[in-house]
N, CA, C and O of each residue as an XYZ file, in Angstrom:
860
protein
N       0.697     -1.076      0.071
C      -0.042      0.097      0.036
C       0.831      1.167      0.011
O       0.630      2.092     -0.776
N       2.000      1.169      0.948
C       2.698      2.341      0.943
C       3.487      2.550     -0.509
O       3.794      3.692     -0.851
N       3.808      1.394     -1.358
C       4.467      1.547     -2.372
C       3.550      2.218     -3.412
O       4.025      3.102     -4.124
N       2.329      1.865     -3.533
C       1.387      2.487     -4.354
C       1.242      4.007     -4.113
O       1.113      4.757     -5.081
N       1.263      4.547     -2.673
C       1.055      5.681     -2.439
C       2.306      6.588     -3.194
O       2.185      7.486     -4.027
N       3.375      6.094     -2.670
C       4.929      6.780     -3.278
C       4.760      6.945     -4.815
O       4.937      7.978     -5.460
N       4.339      5.582     -5.326
C       4.214      5.796     -6.814
C       3.210      6.605     -7.413
O       3.398      7.034     -8.551
N       2.005      6.908     -6.694
C       1.078      7.825     -7.026
C       1.596      9.536     -6.949
O       1.269     10.463     -7.691
N       2.482      9.533     -5.805
C       3.088     10.805     -5.423
C       3.905     11.181     -6.645
O       3.690     12.242     -7.232
N       4.710     10.444     -6.982
C       5.950     10.249     -8.116
C       5.141     10.800     -9.249
O       5.342     11.947     -9.647
N       4.107      9.913     -9.856
C       3.235     10.289    -10.990
C       2.652     11.473    -11.143
O       2.455     11.989    -12.243
N       2.271     12.089     -9.800
C       1.471     13.474     -9.631
C       2.532     14.467     -9.810
O       2.177     15.482    -10.409
N       3.762     14.410     -9.425
C       4.888     15.378     -9.430
C       5.233     15.717    -10.840
O       5.301     16.808    -11.406
N       5.495     14.123    -11.391
C       5.769     14.408    -12.835
C       4.854     15.017    -13.859
O       5.302     15.826    -14.672
N       3.568     14.656    -13.853
C       2.789     15.003    -14.122
C       2.566     16.849    -14.252
O       2.482     17.546    -15.264
N       2.525     17.181    -12.987
C       2.637     18.741    -12.712
C       3.637     19.672    -13.644
O       3.427     20.662    -14.344
N       4.708     18.974    -13.364
C       5.966     19.099    -14.177
C       5.866     19.375    -15.625
O       6.287     20.441    -16.073
N       5.304     18.424    -16.426
C       4.951     18.473    -17.434
C       3.863     19.392    -18.000
O       3.791     19.889    -19.124
N       3.053     19.495    -16.978
C       2.120     20.461    -17.541
C       2.556     21.820    -17.381
O       1.876     22.640    -17.998
N       3.658     22.333    -16.612
C       4.197     23.591    -16.230
C       4.818     23.952    -17.684
O       4.827     25.132    -18.034
N       5.363     22.892    -18.573
C       6.210     23.367    -19.640
C       5.444     23.964    -20.738
O       4.492     23.417    -21.295
N       6.014     25.348    -21.070
C       5.360     26.270    -21.846
C       5.883     25.914    -23.339
O       7.045     25.740    -23.705
N       4.613     25.852    -24.140
C       5.046     25.341    -25.611
C       5.162     26.710    -26.447
O       4.301     27.589    -26.463
N       6.199     26.727    -27.034
C       6.497     27.719    -27.963
C       5.430     28.080    -29.000
O       5.067     27.111    -29.668
N       4.919     29.090    -29.252
C       4.177     29.487    -30.275
C       4.639     30.211    -31.326
O       5.051     31.365    -31.208
N       4.587     29.470    -32.578
C       5.337     29.926    -33.853
C       4.305     30.608    -34.523
O       3.231     30.070    -34.793
N       4.681     32.161    -34.895
C       3.496     32.940    -35.435
C       3.546     32.433    -37.062
O       4.592     31.943    -37.488
N       2.579     32.552    -37.781
C       2.436     32.501    -38.983
C       3.466     33.310    -39.896
O       3.647     34.481    -39.561
N       4.096     32.881    -40.898
C       5.162     33.938    -41.760
C       4.520     35.066    -42.065
O       3.327     34.929    -41.793
N       4.744     36.046    -42.476
C       4.147     37.480    -42.508
C       4.633     37.766    -44.111
O       5.795     38.002    -44.440
N       3.446     37.689    -45.046
C       3.502     37.965    -46.379
C       4.223     39.339    -46.504
O       3.908     40.247    -45.735
N       5.123     39.507    -47.395
C       5.703     40.639    -47.622
C       6.001     40.719    -49.241
O       6.697     39.884    -49.820
N       5.393     41.810    -49.871
C       5.451     42.253    -51.302
C       7.038     42.485    -51.619
O       7.710     43.311    -51.001
N       7.518     41.710    -52.587
C       8.725     42.094    -53.040
C       8.943     43.154    -53.766
O       8.579     43.029    -54.935
N       9.529     44.414    -53.411
C       9.507     45.615    -53.985
C      11.032     45.712    -54.399
O      11.948     45.328    -53.672
N      11.192     46.265    -55.640
C      12.293     46.569    -56.274
C      12.254     47.546    -57.416
O      11.463     47.520    -58.359
N      13.207     48.399    -57.203
C      13.291     49.697    -58.213
C      14.498     49.881    -59.044
O      15.596     49.471    -58.671
N      14.311     50.488    -60.157
C      15.637     51.200    -60.654
C      15.249     51.977    -61.712
O      14.089     51.995    -62.125
N      16.376     52.785    -62.294
C      15.902     53.697    -63.255
C      17.286     53.370    -64.221
O      18.401     53.514    -63.719
N      17.140     52.947    -65.563
C      18.378     53.171    -66.452
C      17.898     54.248    -67.633
O      16.683     54.274    -67.829
N      18.684     55.096    -68.400
C      18.589     55.687    -69.462
C      19.773     56.700    -69.649
O      20.663     56.928    -68.829
N      19.603     57.288    -70.942
C      20.443     58.311    -71.389
C      20.151     59.615    -70.976
O      19.099     59.883    -71.558
N      20.417     60.375    -70.443
C      20.041     61.708    -70.319
C      21.121     62.721    -70.602
O      22.246     62.794    -70.106
N      20.501     63.541    -71.568
C      21.451     64.439    -72.483
C      22.643     64.048    -72.805
O      23.641     64.768    -72.817
N      22.580     62.565    -73.159
C      23.682     61.896    -73.445
C      24.656     61.194    -72.830
O      25.660     60.662    -73.302
N      24.130     61.265    -71.401
C      25.192     60.807    -70.094
C      24.079     59.345    -69.809
O      22.855     59.292    -69.685
N      25.064     58.348    -69.781
C      24.286     57.189    -69.185
C      24.198     57.351    -67.729
O      25.105     57.862    -67.074
N      22.831     56.805    -67.100
C      22.484     57.372    -65.946
C      21.919     55.957    -65.303
O      21.304     55.158    -66.009
N      22.143     55.753    -64.114
C      21.488     54.762    -63.407
C      21.135     55.070    -61.722
O      21.960     55.539    -60.939
N      19.811     54.719    -61.393
C      19.770     54.788    -60.019
C      19.090     53.656    -59.684
O      18.067     53.272    -60.252
N      19.704     53.044    -58.659
C      19.464     51.690    -58.449
C      19.029     51.656    -56.610
O      19.538     52.357    -55.736
N      18.088     50.745    -56.469
C      17.624     50.545    -55.061
C      18.874     50.569    -53.901
O      19.922     49.988    -54.180
N      18.770     51.056    -52.980
C      19.629     50.945    -51.995
C      21.049     51.380    -52.617
O      21.930     51.203    -51.776
N      21.470     51.817    -53.644
C      22.653     52.239    -53.715
C      22.567     53.866    -53.962
O      21.813     54.449    -54.740
N      23.512     54.408    -53.116
C      23.458     55.990    -52.917
C      22.144     56.333    -52.329
O      21.717     57.446    -52.638
N      21.501     55.693    -51.637
C      20.307     55.873    -50.809
C      18.924     56.106    -52.028
O      17.905     56.742    -51.760
N      19.131     55.595    -53.042
C      17.828     55.392    -53.859
C      16.862     54.393    -53.622
O      17.287     53.257    -53.409
N      15.510     54.614    -53.618
C      14.344     53.987    -53.511
C      13.201     54.611    -54.190
O      13.203     55.718    -54.729
N      12.053     53.636    -54.091
C      10.845     54.219    -54.669
C       9.922     54.731    -53.818
O       9.756     53.969    -52.866
N       9.227     55.747    -53.767
C       8.412     56.632    -52.890
C       6.983     57.078    -53.831
O       6.934     57.506    -54.984
N       6.017     56.834    -52.982
C       4.534     57.141    -53.303
C       4.053     57.819    -52.388
O       3.003     57.441    -51.867
N       4.741     59.077    -51.927
C       4.093     59.749    -50.805
C       3.152     61.028    -51.350
O       2.827     61.926    -50.574
N       2.793     61.025    -52.601
C       2.192     62.306    -53.061
C       1.375     61.894    -54.098
O       1.585     62.450    -55.176
N       0.454     61.020    -54.050
C      -0.668     60.451    -54.767
C      -1.511     61.729    -54.942
O      -1.432     62.491    -53.978
N      -2.251     62.109    -55.891
C      -3.120     63.321    -56.005
C      -4.569     62.842    -56.203
O      -4.953     61.978    -56.991
N      -5.358     63.622    -55.270
C      -6.842     63.066    -55.268
C      -7.631     64.462    -55.428
O      -7.374     65.413    -54.690
N      -8.640     64.526    -56.474
C      -9.333     65.492    -56.718
C     -10.869     65.139    -56.364
O     -11.570     64.765    -57.304
N     -11.288     65.205    -55.429
C     -12.698     64.741    -54.980
C     -13.978     65.622    -55.490
O     -14.070     66.823    -55.236
N     -14.659     65.114    -56.011
C     -15.881     65.813    -56.435
C     -17.130     65.259    -55.874
O     -17.242     64.056    -55.639
N     -18.239     66.268    -55.617
C     -19.525     65.617    -54.884
C     -20.085     64.555    -55.843
O     -19.794     64.703    -57.030
N     -20.961     63.349    -55.444
C     -21.348     62.662    -56.134
C     -22.450     63.279    -56.795
O     -22.916     64.154    -56.065
N     -23.205     63.156    -58.145
C     -22.854     62.015    -58.873
C     -21.335     61.918    -59.790
O     -20.911     60.965    -60.444
N     -20.716     63.278    -59.561
C     -19.489     63.493    -60.335
C     -18.630     62.529    -60.038
O     -18.580     62.071    -58.896
N     -17.950     62.154    -60.887
C     -16.656     61.343    -60.470
C     -15.367     62.007    -60.022
O     -14.801     62.763    -60.811
N     -14.880     61.794    -58.871
C     -13.492     61.984    -58.597
C     -12.250     61.499    -59.225
O     -12.273     60.445    -59.861
N     -11.152     62.196    -59.094
C     -10.152     61.750    -60.084
C      -8.792     61.312    -59.055
O      -8.419     62.092    -58.178
N      -8.194     60.130    -59.256
C      -6.865     60.211    -58.616
C      -5.882     59.810    -59.670
O      -6.168     59.066    -60.609
N      -4.558     60.413    -59.435
C      -3.342     60.375    -59.899
C      -2.210     59.793    -58.971
O      -1.762     60.266    -57.926
N      -1.845     58.556    -59.684
C      -0.902     58.154    -58.978
C       0.739     58.230    -59.120
O       1.203     58.146    -60.257
N       1.424     58.351    -58.259
C       3.035     58.728    -58.604
C       4.022     57.677    -58.118
O       3.784     56.860    -57.229
N       4.943     57.768    -58.672
C       6.112     56.769    -58.179
C       7.419     57.630    -58.561
O       7.694     58.078    -59.674
N       8.196     57.759    -57.307
C       9.371     58.450    -57.487
C      10.566     57.836    -57.197
O      10.662     57.347    -56.071
N      11.632     57.733    -58.054
C      12.815     57.227    -57.528
C      13.771     58.371    -57.177
O      14.113     59.193    -58.027
N      14.201     58.409    -55.884
C      14.925     59.591    -55.205
C      15.992     58.931    -54.355
O      16.214     57.723    -54.287
N      16.691     60.021    -53.646
C      17.686     59.593    -52.666
C      17.680     60.747    -51.711
O      17.646     61.883    -52.184
N      17.701     60.616    -50.758
C      18.103     61.832    -49.582
C      19.555     62.203    -49.817
O      19.842     63.175    -49.117
N      20.381     61.857    -50.412
C      21.638     62.029    -50.491
C      22.328     62.546    -51.814
O      23.494     62.898    -51.991
N      21.188     62.486    -52.752
C      21.551     62.940    -54.303
C      20.299     63.792    -54.562
O      19.221     63.631    -53.990
N      20.564     64.690    -55.467
C      19.253     65.925    -55.756
C      18.766     65.102    -57.128
O      17.546     65.076    -57.289
N      19.555     64.451    -58.100
C      18.861     63.464    -59.129
C      17.656     62.656    -58.851
O      17.676     61.858    -57.914
N      16.593     62.803    -59.600
C      15.530     61.856    -59.396
C      14.716     61.990    -60.420
O      14.725     62.935    -61.209
N      13.732     60.719    -60.443
C      12.748     60.655    -61.612
C      11.541     60.426    -61.033
O      11.393     59.774    -60.000
N      10.557     61.008    -61.745
C       8.930     60.961    -61.101
C       8.196     60.844    -62.056
O       8.363     61.601    -63.012
N       7.135     59.828    -62.079
C       6.203     59.450    -62.974
C       4.713     59.582    -62.304
O       4.280     59.013    -61.302
N       4.092     60.479    -63.144
C       2.519     60.617    -62.503
C       1.712     60.140    -63.461
O       1.873     60.501    -64.627
N       0.723     59.254    -63.100
C      -0.174     58.549    -64.108
C      -1.328     58.596    -63.471
O      -1.516     58.522    -62.256
N      -2.454     58.778    -64.716
C      -3.983     58.643    -64.125
C      -4.717     59.482    -65.366
O      -4.107     59.823    -66.379
N      -6.106     59.753    -65.123
C      -6.740     59.384    -63.730
C      -7.519     58.349    -63.807
O      -8.121     57.986    -64.817
N      -7.542     57.625    -62.300
C      -8.665     56.523    -62.166
C      -9.836     57.263    -61.417
O      -9.674     57.962    -60.416
N     -10.949     57.031    -61.994
C     -12.123     57.811    -61.780
C     -12.962     56.731    -60.862
O     -13.016     55.538    -61.157
N     -13.619     57.313    -59.691
C     -14.392     56.732    -58.808
C     -15.279     57.700    -58.364
O     -15.102     58.918    -58.398
N     -16.497     56.936    -57.835
C     -17.302     58.065    -56.949
C     -17.164     58.218    -55.759
O     -17.610     57.304    -55.065
N     -16.567     59.295    -55.111
C     -16.241     59.734    -54.215
C     -17.311     59.889    -52.979
O     -16.955     60.106    -51.821
N     -18.468     59.766    -53.335
C     -19.566     59.537    -52.513
C     -19.750     58.255    -52.052
O     -20.506     58.147    -51.087
N     -19.220     57.191    -52.526
C     -19.277     56.008    -52.375
C     -18.236     55.552    -51.340
O     -18.448     55.134    -50.202
N     -17.107     55.715    -51.956
C     -15.713     55.555    -51.091
C     -14.926     56.684    -51.013
O     -15.058     57.526    -51.901
N     -14.031     56.891    -50.011
C     -13.340     57.921    -49.779
C     -12.009     57.725    -50.612
O     -11.292     58.707    -50.805
N     -11.700     56.630    -51.053
C     -10.651     56.183    -51.969
C     -11.014     55.076    -52.735
O     -11.673     54.136    -52.292
N     -10.608     55.169    -53.847
C     -10.834     53.873    -54.827
C     -10.267     52.707    -53.841
O      -9.421     52.674    -52.948
N     -11.106     51.816    -54.413
C     -11.239     50.544    -53.903
C      -9.931     49.701    -54.520
O      -9.344     50.002    -55.559
N      -9.613     48.593    -53.658
C      -8.552     47.465    -54.168
C      -8.813     47.013    -55.393
O      -7.839     46.880    -56.135
N     -10.096     46.684    -55.891
C     -10.552     46.012    -57.088
C     -10.354     47.301    -58.194
O      -9.819     47.053    -59.274
N     -10.839     48.777    -57.857
C     -10.677     49.621    -58.897
C      -9.078     49.855    -59.322
O      -8.658     49.871    -60.479
N      -8.277     50.035    -58.088
C      -6.785     50.193    -58.205
C      -6.340     49.031    -59.174
O      -5.846     49.326    -60.263
N      -6.514     47.649    -58.780
C      -5.798     46.786    -59.597
C      -6.340     46.690    -61.031
O      -5.609     46.383    -61.972
N      -7.821     46.999    -61.182
C      -8.517     46.928    -62.576
C      -7.564     48.246    -63.518
O      -7.015     48.112    -64.612
N      -7.626     49.472    -62.645
C      -6.925     50.368    -63.742
C      -5.440     50.221    -64.346
O      -5.069     50.520    -65.481
N      -4.642     49.644    -63.216
C      -3.373     49.263    -63.707
C      -3.430     48.241    -64.738
O      -2.881     48.468    -65.816
N      -4.002     47.193    -64.541
C      -4.101     46.009    -65.323
C      -4.271     46.304    -66.782
O      -3.534     45.973    -67.711
N      -5.664     47.163    -66.808
C      -6.352     47.397    -68.045
C      -5.218     48.371    -68.792
O      -5.410     48.486    -70.002
N      -4.199     49.006    -68.318
C      -3.302     50.073    -68.954
C      -1.879     49.310    -69.298
O      -0.944     49.831    -69.907
N      -1.912     48.070    -68.819
C      -0.551     47.516    -69.283
C      -0.437     47.073    -70.510
O      -1.330     46.497    -71.132
N       0.950     47.388    -71.008
C       1.291     47.096    -72.295
C       0.306     48.046    -73.303
O      -0.032     47.649    -74.418
N      -0.082     49.287    -72.776
C      -0.762     49.966    -73.734
C       0.338     51.467    -74.027
O       1.136     51.959    -73.228
N       0.081     51.832    -75.169
C       0.853     53.316    -75.085
C      -0.022     54.289    -74.746
O      -1.127     54.526    -75.234
N       0.717     54.981    -73.632
C       0.009     55.926    -72.612
C       0.653     57.401    -73.240
O       1.836     57.672    -73.445
N      -0.411     58.137    -73.438
C       0.127     59.423    -74.160
C       0.741     60.516    -72.989
O       0.135     60.629    -71.923
N       1.699     61.131    -73.194
C       2.154     62.561    -72.324
C       0.878     63.276    -72.093
O      -0.001     63.436    -72.940
N       0.854     63.712    -70.810
C      -0.373     64.528    -70.372
C       0.092     65.452    -69.322
O       0.825     65.023    -68.431
N      -0.257     66.623    -69.354
C       0.118     67.531    -68.357
C      -0.863     67.327    -67.090
O      -2.026     66.950    -67.229
N      -0.320     67.594    -65.934
C      -1.197     66.983    -64.564
C      -2.471     67.793    -64.658
O      -3.558     67.250    -64.457
N      -2.354     69.271    -65.002
C      -3.722     69.858    -65.012
C      -4.692     69.603    -65.928
O      -5.784     70.169    -65.983
N      -4.158     68.466    -66.884
C      -5.159     68.244    -67.929
C      -5.667     66.710    -67.826
O      -6.310     66.168    -68.725
N      -5.272     66.040    -66.535
C      -5.406     64.494    -66.231
C      -6.695     64.282    -65.838
O      -6.864     63.208    -65.263
N      -7.862     65.126    -66.000
C      -8.998     64.650    -65.711
C     -10.109     64.312    -66.566
O     -11.288     64.517    -66.276
N      -9.602     63.680    -67.848
C     -10.380     63.256    -68.827
C     -10.644     61.998    -68.834
O     -10.450     61.333    -67.816
N     -11.065     61.517    -69.817
C     -11.390     59.882    -69.780
C     -10.259     58.888    -70.128
O     -10.273     57.758    -69.639
N      -9.326     59.274    -70.925
C      -8.166     58.322    -70.953
C      -6.823     58.655    -70.317
O      -6.496     59.793    -69.977
N      -6.136     57.652    -70.196
C      -4.951     57.798    -69.220
C      -4.004     58.837    -69.734
O      -4.121     59.328    -70.857
N      -3.014     59.174    -68.842
C      -2.116     60.207    -69.365
C      -0.883     59.958    -68.434
O      -1.046     59.373    -67.363
N       0.308     60.382    -68.821
C       1.363     60.610    -67.956
C       2.256     61.606    -68.067
O       2.703     61.922    -69.170
N       2.614     62.203    -66.960
C       3.481     63.208    -66.897
C       4.964     62.660    -66.397
O       4.898     61.680    -65.655
N       6.276     63.148    -66.695
C       7.425     62.489    -66.136
C       8.096     63.800    -65.865
O       8.036     64.789    -66.596
N       8.813     63.684    -64.609
C       9.724     64.840    -64.273
C      10.896     64.281    -63.780
O      11.009     63.281    -63.071
N      11.811     65.061    -64.245
C      13.354     64.699    -63.793
C      14.168     66.029    -63.223
O      14.236     67.087    -63.850
N      14.817     65.775    -61.834
C      15.282     66.838    -61.169
C      16.909     66.566    -61.376
O      17.375     65.434    -61.246
N      17.710     67.698    -61.706
C      19.072     67.506    -62.108
C      19.763     67.684    -60.674
O      19.206     67.904    -59.598
N      21.166     67.526    -60.956
C      22.111     67.663    -59.978
C      22.207     68.997    -59.175
O      22.708     69.213    -58.072
N      21.614     69.781    -60.003
C      21.485     71.514    -59.102
C      20.281     71.504    -58.607
O      19.881     72.562    -58.121
N      19.318     70.229    -58.593
C      17.966     70.497    -57.946
C      16.966     71.140    -58.721
O      15.887     71.415    -58.196
N      17.229     71.449    -60.065
C      16.208     72.143    -61.139
C      15.622     70.961    -61.560
O      16.195     69.908    -61.843
N      14.158     71.271    -61.584
C      13.017     70.260    -62.122
C      12.832     70.644    -63.605
O      12.774     71.774    -64.088
N      12.739     69.233    -64.324
C      12.441     69.346    -65.673
C      11.259     68.489    -65.875
O      11.287     67.470    -65.185
N      10.060     68.647    -66.760
C       9.050     67.949    -67.024
C       8.885     67.838    -68.575
O       9.453     68.512    -69.433
N       7.904     66.750    -68.749
C       7.287     66.782    -70.130
C       6.202     67.733    -70.329
O       5.589     68.169    -69.355
N       5.945     68.055    -71.409
C       5.023     69.117    -72.050
C       4.303     68.630    -73.267
O       4.894     68.103    -74.210
N       3.084     68.809    -73.222
C       2.466     68.067    -74.844
C       2.328     69.401    -75.615
O       1.828     69.354    -76.738
N       2.671     70.414    -75.179
C       2.933     71.846    -75.931
C       3.896     71.859    -76.853
O       3.757     72.356    -77.971
N       4.928     71.311    -76.430
C       6.058     71.227    -77.164
C       6.646     69.882    -77.847
O       7.694     69.863    -78.493
N       5.805     68.741    -77.604
C       6.495     67.632    -78.395
C       5.595     66.434    -77.803
O       5.218     66.296    -76.639
N       5.347     65.595    -78.930
C       4.562     64.282    -78.587
C       5.468     63.112    -77.903
O       6.694     62.996    -77.912
N       4.515     62.318    -77.332
C       5.539     61.371    -76.813
C       4.595     60.390    -76.022
O       3.631     60.886    -75.438
N       4.830     58.872    -75.957
C       4.173     58.064    -75.476
C       4.944     57.307    -74.222
O       6.162     57.482    -74.184
N       4.429     56.592    -73.329
C       5.031     55.809    -72.384
C       4.355     54.435    -72.304
O       3.126     54.375    -72.264
N       5.006     53.485    -72.284
C       4.558     51.903    -72.349
C       4.756     51.459    -71.225
O       5.907     51.348    -70.803
N       3.461     51.034    -70.342
C       3.728     50.328    -68.971
C       3.541     48.954    -69.239
O       2.787     48.613    -70.150
N       4.238     47.996    -68.436
C       4.332     46.718    -68.496
C       3.795     46.120    -66.981
O       4.635     46.136    -66.081
N       2.702     45.699    -66.726
C       2.483     45.285    -65.345
C       3.296     43.962    -65.005
O       3.272     42.950    -65.706
N       4.063     44.125    -63.757
C       4.794     43.003    -63.619
C       4.094     42.182    -62.402
O       4.186     40.955    -62.438
N       3.429     42.770    -61.373
C       2.753     41.998    -60.317
C       1.772     43.022    -59.461
O       2.018     44.225    -59.383
N       0.747     42.459    -58.894
C      -0.181     43.219    -57.866
C      -0.071     42.310    -56.913
O      -0.019     41.096    -57.107
N      -0.020     43.020    -55.562
C      -0.018     42.187    -54.129
C      -0.221     43.343    -53.287
O      -0.290     44.556    -53.485
N      -0.312     42.413    -52.067
C      -0.541     43.488    -51.013
C       0.253     42.845    -49.791
O       0.508     41.646    -49.897
N       0.668     43.506    -48.651
C       0.891     43.164    -47.495
C       0.513     43.999    -46.347
O      -0.553     44.614    -46.369
N       1.440     44.075    -45.189
C       0.517     44.829    -44.213
C       1.097     46.420    -44.210
O       0.900     47.220    -43.296
N       1.647     46.612    -45.106
C       2.208     47.986    -45.534
C       1.350     48.681    -46.428
O       1.346     49.911    -46.455
N       0.447     47.823    -47.341
C      -0.322     48.490    -48.302
C      -0.702     47.612    -49.409
O      -0.633     46.406    -49.173
N      -1.058     47.950    -50.471
C      -1.637     47.315    -51.781
C      -0.701     48.213    -52.705
O      -0.493     49.425    -52.642
N      -0.093     47.056    -53.764
C       1.008     47.886    -54.678
C       0.644     47.113    -56.449
O       0.220     46.013    -56.804
N       1.015     48.187    -57.084
C       1.205     47.358    -58.276
C       2.444     47.765    -58.994
O       2.763     48.929    -59.236
N       3.177     46.585    -59.344
C       4.627     46.743    -59.615
C       4.786     46.707    -61.398
O       4.266     45.913    -62.181
N       5.522     47.644    -61.628
C       5.311     48.052    -63.208
C       6.978     48.251    -63.609
O       7.951     48.369    -62.866
N       6.891     48.239    -64.888
C       8.183     48.626    -65.663
C       7.584     49.448    -66.757
O       6.692     48.963    -67.454
N       8.044     50.732    -66.961
C       7.811     51.653    -68.111
C       9.036     51.984    -68.958
O      10.141     52.085    -68.424
N       8.888     52.129    -70.067
C       9.907     52.516    -71.212
C       9.418     53.704    -71.821
O       8.207     53.853    -71.979
N      10.422     54.755    -72.256
C      10.099     56.056    -72.732
C      11.255     56.324    -73.486
O      12.255     55.627    -73.308
N      11.253     57.394    -74.441
C      12.099     58.327    -74.833
C      11.429     59.547    -75.107
O      10.622     59.670    -76.029
N      11.771     60.508    -74.269
C      11.162     61.664    -74.569
C      12.128     63.252    -74.136
O      13.301     63.176    -73.769
N      11.568     64.275    -74.233
C      12.165     65.271    -73.869
C      11.423     66.222    -72.560
O      10.219     66.416    -72.391
N      12.412     66.652    -71.845
C      11.639     67.314    -70.575
C      12.261     68.439    -70.636
O      13.442     68.496    -70.980
N      11.343     69.804    -70.214
C      11.759     71.042    -70.275
C      11.592     72.147    -68.748
O      10.745     72.102    -67.856
N      12.333     72.732    -68.864
C      12.046     74.108    -67.929
C      12.351     75.144    -68.042
O      13.342     75.129    -68.772
N      12.054     76.382    -67.692
C      11.895     77.646    -68.122
C      12.881     78.251    -67.457
O      12.734     78.225    -66.235
N      14.156     78.967    -67.988
C      14.980     79.576    -67.254
C      14.725     81.140    -67.310
O      14.216     81.632    -68.317
N      15.058     81.859    -66.296
C      14.635     83.504    -66.215
C      15.803     84.047    -67.221
O      15.629     85.096    -67.841
N      16.693     83.480    -67.320
C      18.022     84.208    -68.535
C      17.543     83.602    -69.632
O      16.989     84.357    -70.430
N      17.601     82.246    -69.963
C      17.618     81.581    -71.087
C      16.455     80.957    -71.882
O      16.575     80.139    -72.794
N      15.304     81.473    -71.391
C      14.089     80.889    -71.931
C      13.610     79.609    -71.655
O      13.329     79.314    -70.493
N      13.477     78.785    -72.591
C      12.792     77.365    -72.426
C      14.054     76.551    -72.818
O      14.571     76.730    -73.921
N      14.544     75.677    -71.946
C      15.388     74.777    -72.468
C      14.768     73.293    -72.224
O      13.702     73.143    -71.626
N      15.392     72.405    -72.647
C      15.299     70.960    -72.972
C      16.310     70.200    -72.812
O      17.446     70.514    -73.166
N      15.913     68.811    -72.103
C      16.965     67.586    -72.224
C      16.180     66.188    -72.590
O      15.069     65.790    -72.242
N      17.129     65.631    -73.379
C      16.623     64.316    -73.997
C      16.776     63.427    -73.003
O      17.839     63.361    -72.386
N      15.626     62.557    -72.701
C      15.702     61.447    -72.087
C      15.325     60.222    -72.865
O      14.158     59.858    -73.009
N      16.581     59.480    -73.459
C      16.456     58.436    -74.380
C      16.529     57.120    -73.779
O      17.155     57.010    -72.725
N      15.964     56.083    -74.312
C      15.892     54.623    -73.990
C      15.716     54.605    -72.381
O      16.580     53.899    -71.861
N      15.119     55.001    -71.763
C      14.698     55.203    -70.498
C      13.719     53.897    -70.137
O      12.795     53.504    -70.849
N      14.172     53.270    -68.759
C      13.266     52.197    -68.133
C      13.187     52.596    -66.586
O      14.128     52.843    -65.831
N      11.876     52.594    -66.327
C      11.686     52.902    -64.961
C      10.912     51.783    -64.523
O       9.835     51.479    -65.035
N      11.609     50.990    -63.305
C      10.998     49.735    -62.799
C      10.765     50.472    -61.081
O      11.557     51.131    -60.407
N       9.223     49.982    -60.755
C       8.884     50.553    -59.548
C       7.695     50.021    -59.350
O       7.292     48.927    -59.745
N       7.005     51.016    -58.576
C       5.453     50.535    -58.119
C       4.643     51.784    -57.692
O       5.128     52.695    -57.022
N       3.443     51.749    -58.112
C       2.128     52.354    -57.395
C       1.608     51.782    -56.098
O       1.551     50.589    -55.800
N       1.235     52.828    -55.370
C       0.696     52.183    -54.163
C      -0.495     52.878    -54.004
O      -0.569     54.084    -54.239
N      -1.706     52.014    -53.514
C      -2.995     52.419    -53.279
C      -3.035     53.549    -52.276
O      -4.113     54.041    -51.943
C-alpha cells in the first residue's frame, strides 16, 4: 500500500512538471511584397542609373493626387512613383492617371478599382499629358526629372509628342499596403523655363523605370 502511495505521488509530481512546460508558439509567416526599383537611361547623352539601396535610392509614393468631387460627379486619382535619394539631388518621377471613382461611395478607390485600372493600361501606349489636364476619360502620364542642381524638368504636350509603355509585373498586398509593380519605357524630352535663357530642354532616351504604385 505504501509503495502505491509513493508511486502515485511521483506520478503526480511528474504530471505537474509536464503541465508547467510552456510550448513555444510560432507565429505564421508574414506576407511581404517584394519591391524592387531602378532607373536606366541616357540623359542628355550621359548614361544614368539609379538603383535601389545604392546611394540611398528607393521608390516613393508619398504624394498621390486626389481630386474629390461631390457625387454623382466622378473623382480623380493620379498615382505617383518617384525614384529618389536623400543623398543625391537627381531623381525621376512618374505621374499616372486618372483613375475615376465615385467619392460619395468611398473615400478612396477600392482595391479592385486600383488593380483593374493598372492592369487595363498594361502594354498600352499611354500619351504624355500635363497634370492639370489629367481629368479626362483617357489615361495620361507626366514625367519629371530633377538634375544635380536641383532644377526640375518636366514633359510638356505643348512642345513635343510622346508616349510611355507600361508593363504590369505584379499586383500584391502586405501589411504596409496594396501595390502595383510595373516597368515602363520611354524616350522623351523634358523642359524647364530659365529666367535668363528661356525654354530649355533635355533628352531622356531609352529609359526604363521599374517601380511601383501604391493604393
